[in-house]
PyMOL Python script that loads the backbone (N, CA, C, O; Angstrom):
from pymol import cmd

cmd.read_pdbstr("""\
ATOM      1  N   MET A   1      10.470 -20.047  13.749  1.00  0.00           N
ATOM      2  CA  MET A   1      10.138 -18.720  13.295  1.00  0.00           C
ATOM      3  C   MET A   1       8.676 -18.640  12.853  1.00  0.00           C
ATOM      4  O   MET A   1       7.994 -17.651  13.124  1.00  0.00           O
ATOM      5  N   PHE A   2       8.203 -19.673  12.180  1.00  0.00           N
ATOM      6  CA  PHE A   2       6.830 -19.661  11.675  1.00  0.00           C
ATOM      7  C   PHE A   2       5.911 -20.566  12.483  1.00  0.00           C
ATOM      8  O   PHE A   2       4.866 -20.983  11.984  1.00  0.00           O
ATOM      9  N   ALA A   3       6.279 -20.874  13.712  1.00  0.00           N
ATOM     10  CA  ALA A   3       5.459 -21.763  14.541  1.00  0.00           C
ATOM     11  C   ALA A   3       4.078 -21.173  14.797  1.00  0.00           C
ATOM     12  O   ALA A   3       3.104 -21.915  14.927  1.00  0.00           O
ATOM     13  N   ALA A   4       3.982 -19.847  14.871  1.00  0.00           N
ATOM     14  CA  ALA A   4       2.680 -19.212  15.133  1.00  0.00           C
ATOM     15  C   ALA A   4       1.709 -19.439  13.984  1.00  0.00           C
ATOM     16  O   ALA A   4       0.496 -19.388  14.184  1.00  0.00           O
ATOM     17  N   LEU A   5       2.225 -19.689  12.780  1.00  0.00           N
ATOM     18  CA  LEU A   5       1.341 -19.904  11.635  1.00  0.00           C
ATOM     19  C   LEU A   5       0.630 -21.253  11.678  1.00  0.00           C
ATOM     20  O   LEU A   5      -0.205 -21.540  10.821  1.00  0.00           O
ATOM     21  N   ARG A   6       0.950 -22.073  12.659  1.00  0.00           N
ATOM     22  CA  ARG A   6       0.232 -23.342  12.827  1.00  0.00           C
ATOM     23  C   ARG A   6      -1.157 -23.118  13.415  1.00  0.00           C
ATOM     24  O   ARG A   6      -2.027 -23.984  13.317  1.00  0.00           O
ATOM     25  N   VAL A   7      -1.359 -21.959  14.021  1.00  0.00           N
ATOM     26  CA  VAL A   7      -2.652 -21.626  14.628  1.00  0.00           C
ATOM     27  C   VAL A   7      -3.534 -20.999  13.550  1.00  0.00           C
ATOM     28  O   VAL A   7      -3.164 -20.001  12.933  1.00  0.00           O
ATOM     29  N   ARG A   8      -4.709 -21.601  13.333  1.00  0.00           N
ATOM     30  CA  ARG A   8      -5.602 -21.179  12.253  1.00  0.00           C
ATOM     31  C   ARG A   8      -5.997 -19.710  12.356  1.00  0.00           C
ATOM     32  O   ARG A   8      -5.948 -18.982  11.364  1.00  0.00           O
ATOM     33  N   ASP A   9      -6.384 -19.276  13.540  1.00  0.00           N
ATOM     34  CA  ASP A   9      -6.824 -17.893  13.711  1.00  0.00           C
ATOM     35  C   ASP A   9      -5.699 -16.903  13.398  1.00  0.00           C
ATOM     36  O   ASP A   9      -5.939 -15.846  12.815  1.00  0.00           O
ATOM     37  N   TYR A  10      -4.477 -17.252  13.788  1.00  0.00           N
ATOM     38  CA  TYR A  10      -3.359 -16.357  13.504  1.00  0.00           C
ATOM     39  C   TYR A  10      -3.063 -16.314  12.002  1.00  0.00           C
ATOM     40  O   TYR A  10      -2.718 -15.259  11.469  1.00  0.00           O
ATOM     41  N   ARG A  11      -3.196 -17.455  11.320  1.00  0.00           N
ATOM     42  CA  ARG A  11      -3.005 -17.470   9.856  1.00  0.00           C
ATOM     43  C   ARG A  11      -4.005 -16.560   9.182  1.00  0.00           C
ATOM     44  O   ARG A  11      -3.650 -15.832   8.254  1.00  0.00           O
ATOM     45  N   ILE A  12      -5.250 -16.584   9.629  1.00  0.00           N
ATOM     46  CA  ILE A  12      -6.275 -15.715   9.060  1.00  0.00           C
ATOM     47  C   ILE A  12      -5.935 -14.259   9.344  1.00  0.00           C
ATOM     48  O   ILE A  12      -6.018 -13.416   8.450  1.00  0.00           O
ATOM     49  N   TYR A  13      -5.553 -13.956  10.583  1.00  0.00           N
ATOM     50  CA  TYR A  13      -5.173 -12.596  10.966  1.00  0.00           C
ATOM     51  C   TYR A  13      -3.991 -12.109  10.132  1.00  0.00           C
ATOM     52  O   TYR A  13      -4.000 -10.983   9.635  1.00  0.00           O
ATOM     53  N   TRP A  14      -2.982 -12.949   9.982  1.00  0.00           N
ATOM     54  CA  TRP A  14      -1.773 -12.585   9.244  1.00  0.00           C
ATOM     55  C   TRP A  14      -2.069 -12.374   7.757  1.00  0.00           C
ATOM     56  O   TRP A  14      -1.581 -11.416   7.158  1.00  0.00           O
ATOM     57  N   SER A  15      -2.856 -13.251   7.169  1.00  0.00           N
ATOM     58  CA  SER A  15      -3.148 -13.146   5.735  1.00  0.00           C
ATOM     59  C   SER A  15      -4.025 -11.926   5.433  1.00  0.00           C
ATOM     60  O   SER A  15      -3.840 -11.283   4.400  1.00  0.00           O
ATOM     61  N   THR A  16      -4.962 -11.603   6.304  1.00  0.00           N
ATOM     62  CA  THR A  16      -5.765 -10.400   6.056  1.00  0.00           C
ATOM     63  C   THR A  16      -4.921  -9.139   6.205  1.00  0.00           C
ATOM     64  O   THR A  16      -5.139  -8.162   5.489  1.00  0.00           O
ATOM     65  N   GLY A  17      -3.971  -9.149   7.116  1.00  0.00           N
ATOM     66  CA  GLY A  17      -3.046  -8.023   7.233  1.00  0.00           C
ATOM     67  C   GLY A  17      -2.191  -7.877   5.991  1.00  0.00           C
ATOM     68  O   GLY A  17      -1.939  -6.762   5.535  1.00  0.00           O
ATOM     69  N   LEU A  18      -1.747  -8.989   5.444  1.00  0.00           N
ATOM     70  CA  LEU A  18      -0.951  -8.960   4.212  1.00  0.00           C
ATOM     71  C   LEU A  18      -1.754  -8.391   3.052  1.00  0.00           C
ATOM     72  O   LEU A  18      -1.262  -7.541   2.310  1.00  0.00           O
ATOM     73  N   VAL A  19      -2.981  -8.856   2.893  1.00  0.00           N
ATOM     74  CA  VAL A  19      -3.841  -8.359   1.818  1.00  0.00           C
ATOM     75  C   VAL A  19      -4.109  -6.864   1.993  1.00  0.00           C
ATOM     76  O   VAL A  19      -4.112  -6.114   1.017  1.00  0.00           O
ATOM     77  N   SER A  20      -4.329  -6.436   3.222  1.00  0.00           N
ATOM     78  CA  SER A  20      -4.579  -5.022   3.494  1.00  0.00           C
ATOM     79  C   SER A  20      -3.363  -4.176   3.132  1.00  0.00           C
ATOM     80  O   SER A  20      -3.510  -3.118   2.520  1.00  0.00           O
ATOM     81  N   ASN A  21      -2.178  -4.622   3.498  1.00  0.00           N
ATOM     82  CA  ASN A  21      -0.967  -3.861   3.180  1.00  0.00           C
ATOM     83  C   ASN A  21      -0.707  -3.801   1.682  1.00  0.00           C
ATOM     84  O   ASN A  21      -0.276  -2.768   1.168  1.00  0.00           O
ATOM     85  N   ILE A  22      -0.961  -4.885   0.986  1.00  0.00           N
ATOM     86  CA  ILE A  22      -0.798  -4.881  -0.468  1.00  0.00           C
ATOM     87  C   ILE A  22      -1.791  -3.908  -1.096  1.00  0.00           C
ATOM     88  O   ILE A  22      -1.435  -3.164  -2.010  1.00  0.00           O
ATOM     89  N   GLY A  23      -3.030  -3.906  -0.615  1.00  0.00           N
ATOM     90  CA  GLY A  23      -4.036  -2.982  -1.123  1.00  0.00           C
ATOM     91  C   GLY A  23      -3.671  -1.529  -0.879  1.00  0.00           C
ATOM     92  O   GLY A  23      -3.890  -0.679  -1.742  1.00  0.00           O
ATOM     93  N   SER A  24      -3.121  -1.242   0.280  1.00  0.00           N
ATOM     94  CA  SER A  24      -2.697   0.131   0.577  1.00  0.00           C
ATOM     95  C   SER A  24      -1.560   0.567  -0.343  1.00  0.00           C
ATOM     96  O   SER A  24      -1.542   1.704  -0.815  1.00  0.00           O
ATOM     97  N   ALA A  25      -0.619  -0.330  -0.594  1.00  0.00           N
ATOM     98  CA  ALA A  25       0.481  -0.004  -1.494  1.00  0.00           C
ATOM     99  C   ALA A  25      -0.035   0.234  -2.915  1.00  0.00           C
ATOM    100  O   ALA A  25       0.415   1.158  -3.593  1.00  0.00           O
ATOM    101  N   MET A  26      -0.970  -0.590  -3.360  1.00  0.00           N
ATOM    102  CA  MET A  26      -1.546  -0.412  -4.692  1.00  0.00           C
ATOM    103  C   MET A  26      -2.281   0.917  -4.795  1.00  0.00           C
ATOM    104  O   MET A  26      -2.208   1.588  -5.824  1.00  0.00           O
ATOM    105  N   GLN A  27      -2.986   1.302  -3.742  1.00  0.00           N
ATOM    106  CA  GLN A  27      -3.706   2.569  -3.746  1.00  0.00           C
ATOM    107  C   GLN A  27      -2.729   3.740  -3.829  1.00  0.00           C
ATOM    108  O   GLN A  27      -2.992   4.718  -4.529  1.00  0.00           O
ATOM    109  N   GLY A  28      -1.629   3.649  -3.133  1.00  0.00           N
ATOM    110  CA  GLY A  28      -0.622   4.700  -3.188  1.00  0.00           C
ATOM    111  C   GLY A  28      -0.019   4.845  -4.565  1.00  0.00           C
ATOM    112  O   GLY A  28       0.148   5.962  -5.057  1.00  0.00           O
ATOM    113  N   VAL A  29       0.308   3.733  -5.194  1.00  0.00           N
ATOM    114  CA  VAL A  29       0.858   3.769  -6.548  1.00  0.00           C
ATOM    115  C   VAL A  29      -0.171   4.333  -7.522  1.00  0.00           C
ATOM    116  O   VAL A  29       0.172   5.132  -8.394  1.00  0.00           O
ATOM    117  N   ALA A  30      -1.427   3.924  -7.377  1.00  0.00           N
ATOM    118  CA  ALA A  30      -2.480   4.414  -8.264  1.00  0.00           C
ATOM    119  C   ALA A  30      -2.675   5.920  -8.122  1.00  0.00           C
ATOM    120  O   ALA A  30      -2.878   6.616  -9.117  1.00  0.00           O
ATOM    121  N   LEU A  31      -2.616   6.420  -6.904  1.00  0.00           N
ATOM    122  CA  LEU A  31      -2.769   7.856  -6.692  1.00  0.00           C
ATOM    123  C   LEU A  31      -1.613   8.624  -7.326  1.00  0.00           C
ATOM    124  O   LEU A  31      -1.821   9.646  -7.980  1.00  0.00           O
ATOM    125  N   ASP A  32      -0.399   8.127  -7.128  1.00  0.00           N
ATOM    126  CA  ASP A  32       0.764   8.783  -7.731  1.00  0.00           C
ATOM    127  C   ASP A  32       0.664   8.789  -9.256  1.00  0.00           C
ATOM    128  O   ASP A  32       0.940   9.799  -9.903  1.00  0.00           O
ATOM    129  N   TRP A  33       0.271   7.660  -9.813  1.00  0.00           N
ATOM    130  CA  TRP A  33       0.133   7.547 -11.265  1.00  0.00           C
ATOM    131  C   TRP A  33      -0.959   8.499 -11.772  1.00  0.00           C
ATOM    132  O   TRP A  33      -0.795   9.148 -12.805  1.00  0.00           O
ATOM    133  N   PHE A  34      -2.064   8.573 -11.038  1.00  0.00           N
ATOM    134  CA  PHE A  34      -3.169   9.448 -11.418  1.00  0.00           C
ATOM    135  C   PHE A  34      -2.732  10.912 -11.435  1.00  0.00           C
ATOM    136  O   PHE A  34      -3.037  11.648 -12.374  1.00  0.00           O
ATOM    137  N   VAL A  35      -2.022  11.325 -10.395  1.00  0.00           N
ATOM    138  CA  VAL A  35      -1.563  12.718 -10.323  1.00  0.00           C
ATOM    139  C   VAL A  35      -0.603  13.009 -11.464  1.00  0.00           C
ATOM    140  O   VAL A  35      -0.700  14.060 -12.099  1.00  0.00           O
ATOM    141  N   LEU A  36       0.315  12.103 -11.732  1.00  0.00           N
ATOM    142  CA  LEU A  36       1.271  12.317 -12.808  1.00  0.00           C
ATOM    143  C   LEU A  36       0.578  12.368 -14.166  1.00  0.00           C
ATOM    144  O   LEU A  36       0.925  13.193 -15.011  1.00  0.00           O
ATOM    145  N   THR A  37      -0.400  11.490 -14.379  1.00  0.00           N
ATOM    146  CA  THR A  37      -1.145  11.482 -15.637  1.00  0.00           C
ATOM    147  C   THR A  37      -1.982  12.746 -15.797  1.00  0.00           C
ATOM    148  O   THR A  37      -2.084  13.292 -16.896  1.00  0.00           O
ATOM    149  N   LEU A  38      -2.576  13.206 -14.711  1.00  0.00           N
ATOM    150  CA  LEU A  38      -3.453  14.363 -14.764  1.00  0.00           C
ATOM    151  C   LEU A  38      -2.675  15.665 -14.944  1.00  0.00           C
ATOM    152  O   LEU A  38      -3.102  16.543 -15.693  1.00  0.00           O
ATOM    153  N   THR A  39      -1.540  15.792 -14.263  1.00  0.00           N
ATOM    154  CA  THR A  39      -0.841  17.073 -14.257  1.00  0.00           C
ATOM    155  C   THR A  39       0.409  17.100 -15.134  1.00  0.00           C
ATOM    156  O   THR A  39       0.844  18.175 -15.546  1.00  0.00           O
ATOM    157  N   HIS A  40       0.991  15.940 -15.426  1.00  0.00           N
ATOM    158  CA  HIS A  40       2.273  15.861 -16.156  1.00  0.00           C
ATOM    159  C   HIS A  40       3.335  16.712 -15.473  1.00  0.00           C
ATOM    160  O   HIS A  40       4.177  17.322 -16.132  1.00  0.00           O
ATOM    161  N   SER A  41       3.285  16.746 -14.148  1.00  0.00           N
ATOM    162  CA  SER A  41       4.189  17.591 -13.382  1.00  0.00           C
ATOM    163  C   SER A  41       4.901  16.772 -12.313  1.00  0.00           C
ATOM    164  O   SER A  41       4.272  16.154 -11.454  1.00  0.00           O
ATOM    165  N   GLY A  42       6.218  16.785 -12.388  1.00  0.00           N
ATOM    166  CA  GLY A  42       6.995  16.118 -11.360  1.00  0.00           C
ATOM    167  C   GLY A  42       6.871  16.805 -10.020  1.00  0.00           C
ATOM    168  O   GLY A  42       6.976  16.163  -8.976  1.00  0.00           O
ATOM    169  N   THR A  43       6.647  18.113 -10.041  1.00  0.00           N
ATOM    170  CA  THR A  43       6.481  18.864  -8.799  1.00  0.00           C
ATOM    171  C   THR A  43       5.205  18.441  -8.081  1.00  0.00           C
ATOM    172  O   THR A  43       5.214  18.225  -6.869  1.00  0.00           O
ATOM    173  N   ALA A  44       4.113  18.322  -8.823  1.00  0.00           N
ATOM    174  CA  ALA A  44       2.854  17.882  -8.207  1.00  0.00           C
ATOM    175  C   ALA A  44       2.999  16.466  -7.668  1.00  0.00           C
ATOM    176  O   ALA A  44       2.495  16.152  -6.590  1.00  0.00           O
ATOM    177  N   LEU A  45       3.681  15.620  -8.414  1.00  0.00           N
ATOM    178  CA  LEU A  45       3.901  14.254  -7.948  1.00  0.00           C
ATOM    179  C   LEU A  45       4.732  14.258  -6.667  1.00  0.00           C
ATOM    180  O   LEU A  45       4.463  13.492  -5.741  1.00  0.00           O
ATOM    181  N   GLY A  46       5.732  15.114  -6.622  1.00  0.00           N
ATOM    182  CA  GLY A  46       6.546  15.230  -5.418  1.00  0.00           C
ATOM    183  C   GLY A  46       5.738  15.668  -4.214  1.00  0.00           C
ATOM    184  O   GLY A  46       5.954  15.172  -3.108  1.00  0.00           O
ATOM    185  N   TRP A  47       4.807  16.594  -4.416  1.00  0.00           N
ATOM    186  CA  TRP A  47       3.947  17.032  -3.318  1.00  0.00           C
ATOM    187  C   TRP A  47       3.089  15.900  -2.803  1.00  0.00           C
ATOM    188  O   TRP A  47       2.918  15.740  -1.594  1.00  0.00           O
ATOM    189  N   VAL A  48       2.546  15.110  -3.722  1.00  0.00           N
ATOM    190  CA  VAL A  48       1.677  13.989  -3.308  1.00  0.00           C
ATOM    191  C   VAL A  48       2.494  12.928  -2.576  1.00  0.00           C
ATOM    192  O   VAL A  48       2.076  12.433  -1.529  1.00  0.00           O
ATOM    193  N   VAL A  49       3.644  12.583  -3.119  1.00  0.00           N
ATOM    194  CA  VAL A  49       4.484  11.563  -2.483  1.00  0.00           C
ATOM    195  C   VAL A  49       5.016  12.063  -1.150  1.00  0.00           C
ATOM    196  O   VAL A  49       5.083  11.302  -0.185  1.00  0.00           O
ATOM    197  N   GLY A  50       5.389  13.319  -1.086  1.00  0.00           N
ATOM    198  CA  GLY A  50       5.923  13.884   0.140  1.00  0.00           C
ATOM    199  C   GLY A  50       4.893  14.077   1.232  1.00  0.00           C
ATOM    200  O   GLY A  50       5.241  14.125   2.411  1.00  0.00           O
ATOM    201  N   SER A  51       3.635  14.187   0.859  1.00  0.00           N
ATOM    202  CA  SER A  51       2.603  14.406   1.869  1.00  0.00           C
ATOM    203  C   SER A  51       1.990  13.099   2.375  1.00  0.00           C
ATOM    204  O   SER A  51       1.131  13.120   3.257  1.00  0.00           O
ATOM    205  N   ALA A  52       2.424  11.963   1.823  1.00  0.00           N
ATOM    206  CA  ALA A  52       1.887  10.682   2.262  1.00  0.00           C
ATOM    207  C   ALA A  52       2.356  10.373   3.680  1.00  0.00           C
ATOM    208  O   ALA A  52       3.511  10.619   4.025  1.00  0.00           O
ATOM    209  N   PRO A  53       1.460   9.836   4.493  1.00  0.00           N
ATOM    210  CA  PRO A  53       1.835   9.545   5.893  1.00  0.00           C
ATOM    211  C   PRO A  53       2.807   8.415   6.022  1.00  0.00           C
ATOM    212  O   PRO A  53       3.205   8.067   7.133  1.00  0.00           O
TER     213      PRO A  53
END
""", "prot")
cmd.dss("prot")
cmd.show_as("cartoon", "prot")
cmd.util.cbc("prot")
cmd.orient("prot")
């Protein structure tokens, strides 16, 4: 299952993808938290969460 991780270039590709996905998730959580803190509105938070791609 993890035989491809023996290749150095693929490990680099895979790890940068992992870091990128974690960063995107953190950005999404931060935006949701910011909207909730700024507006104190569940409706506004719902709009932001619902409009995410």
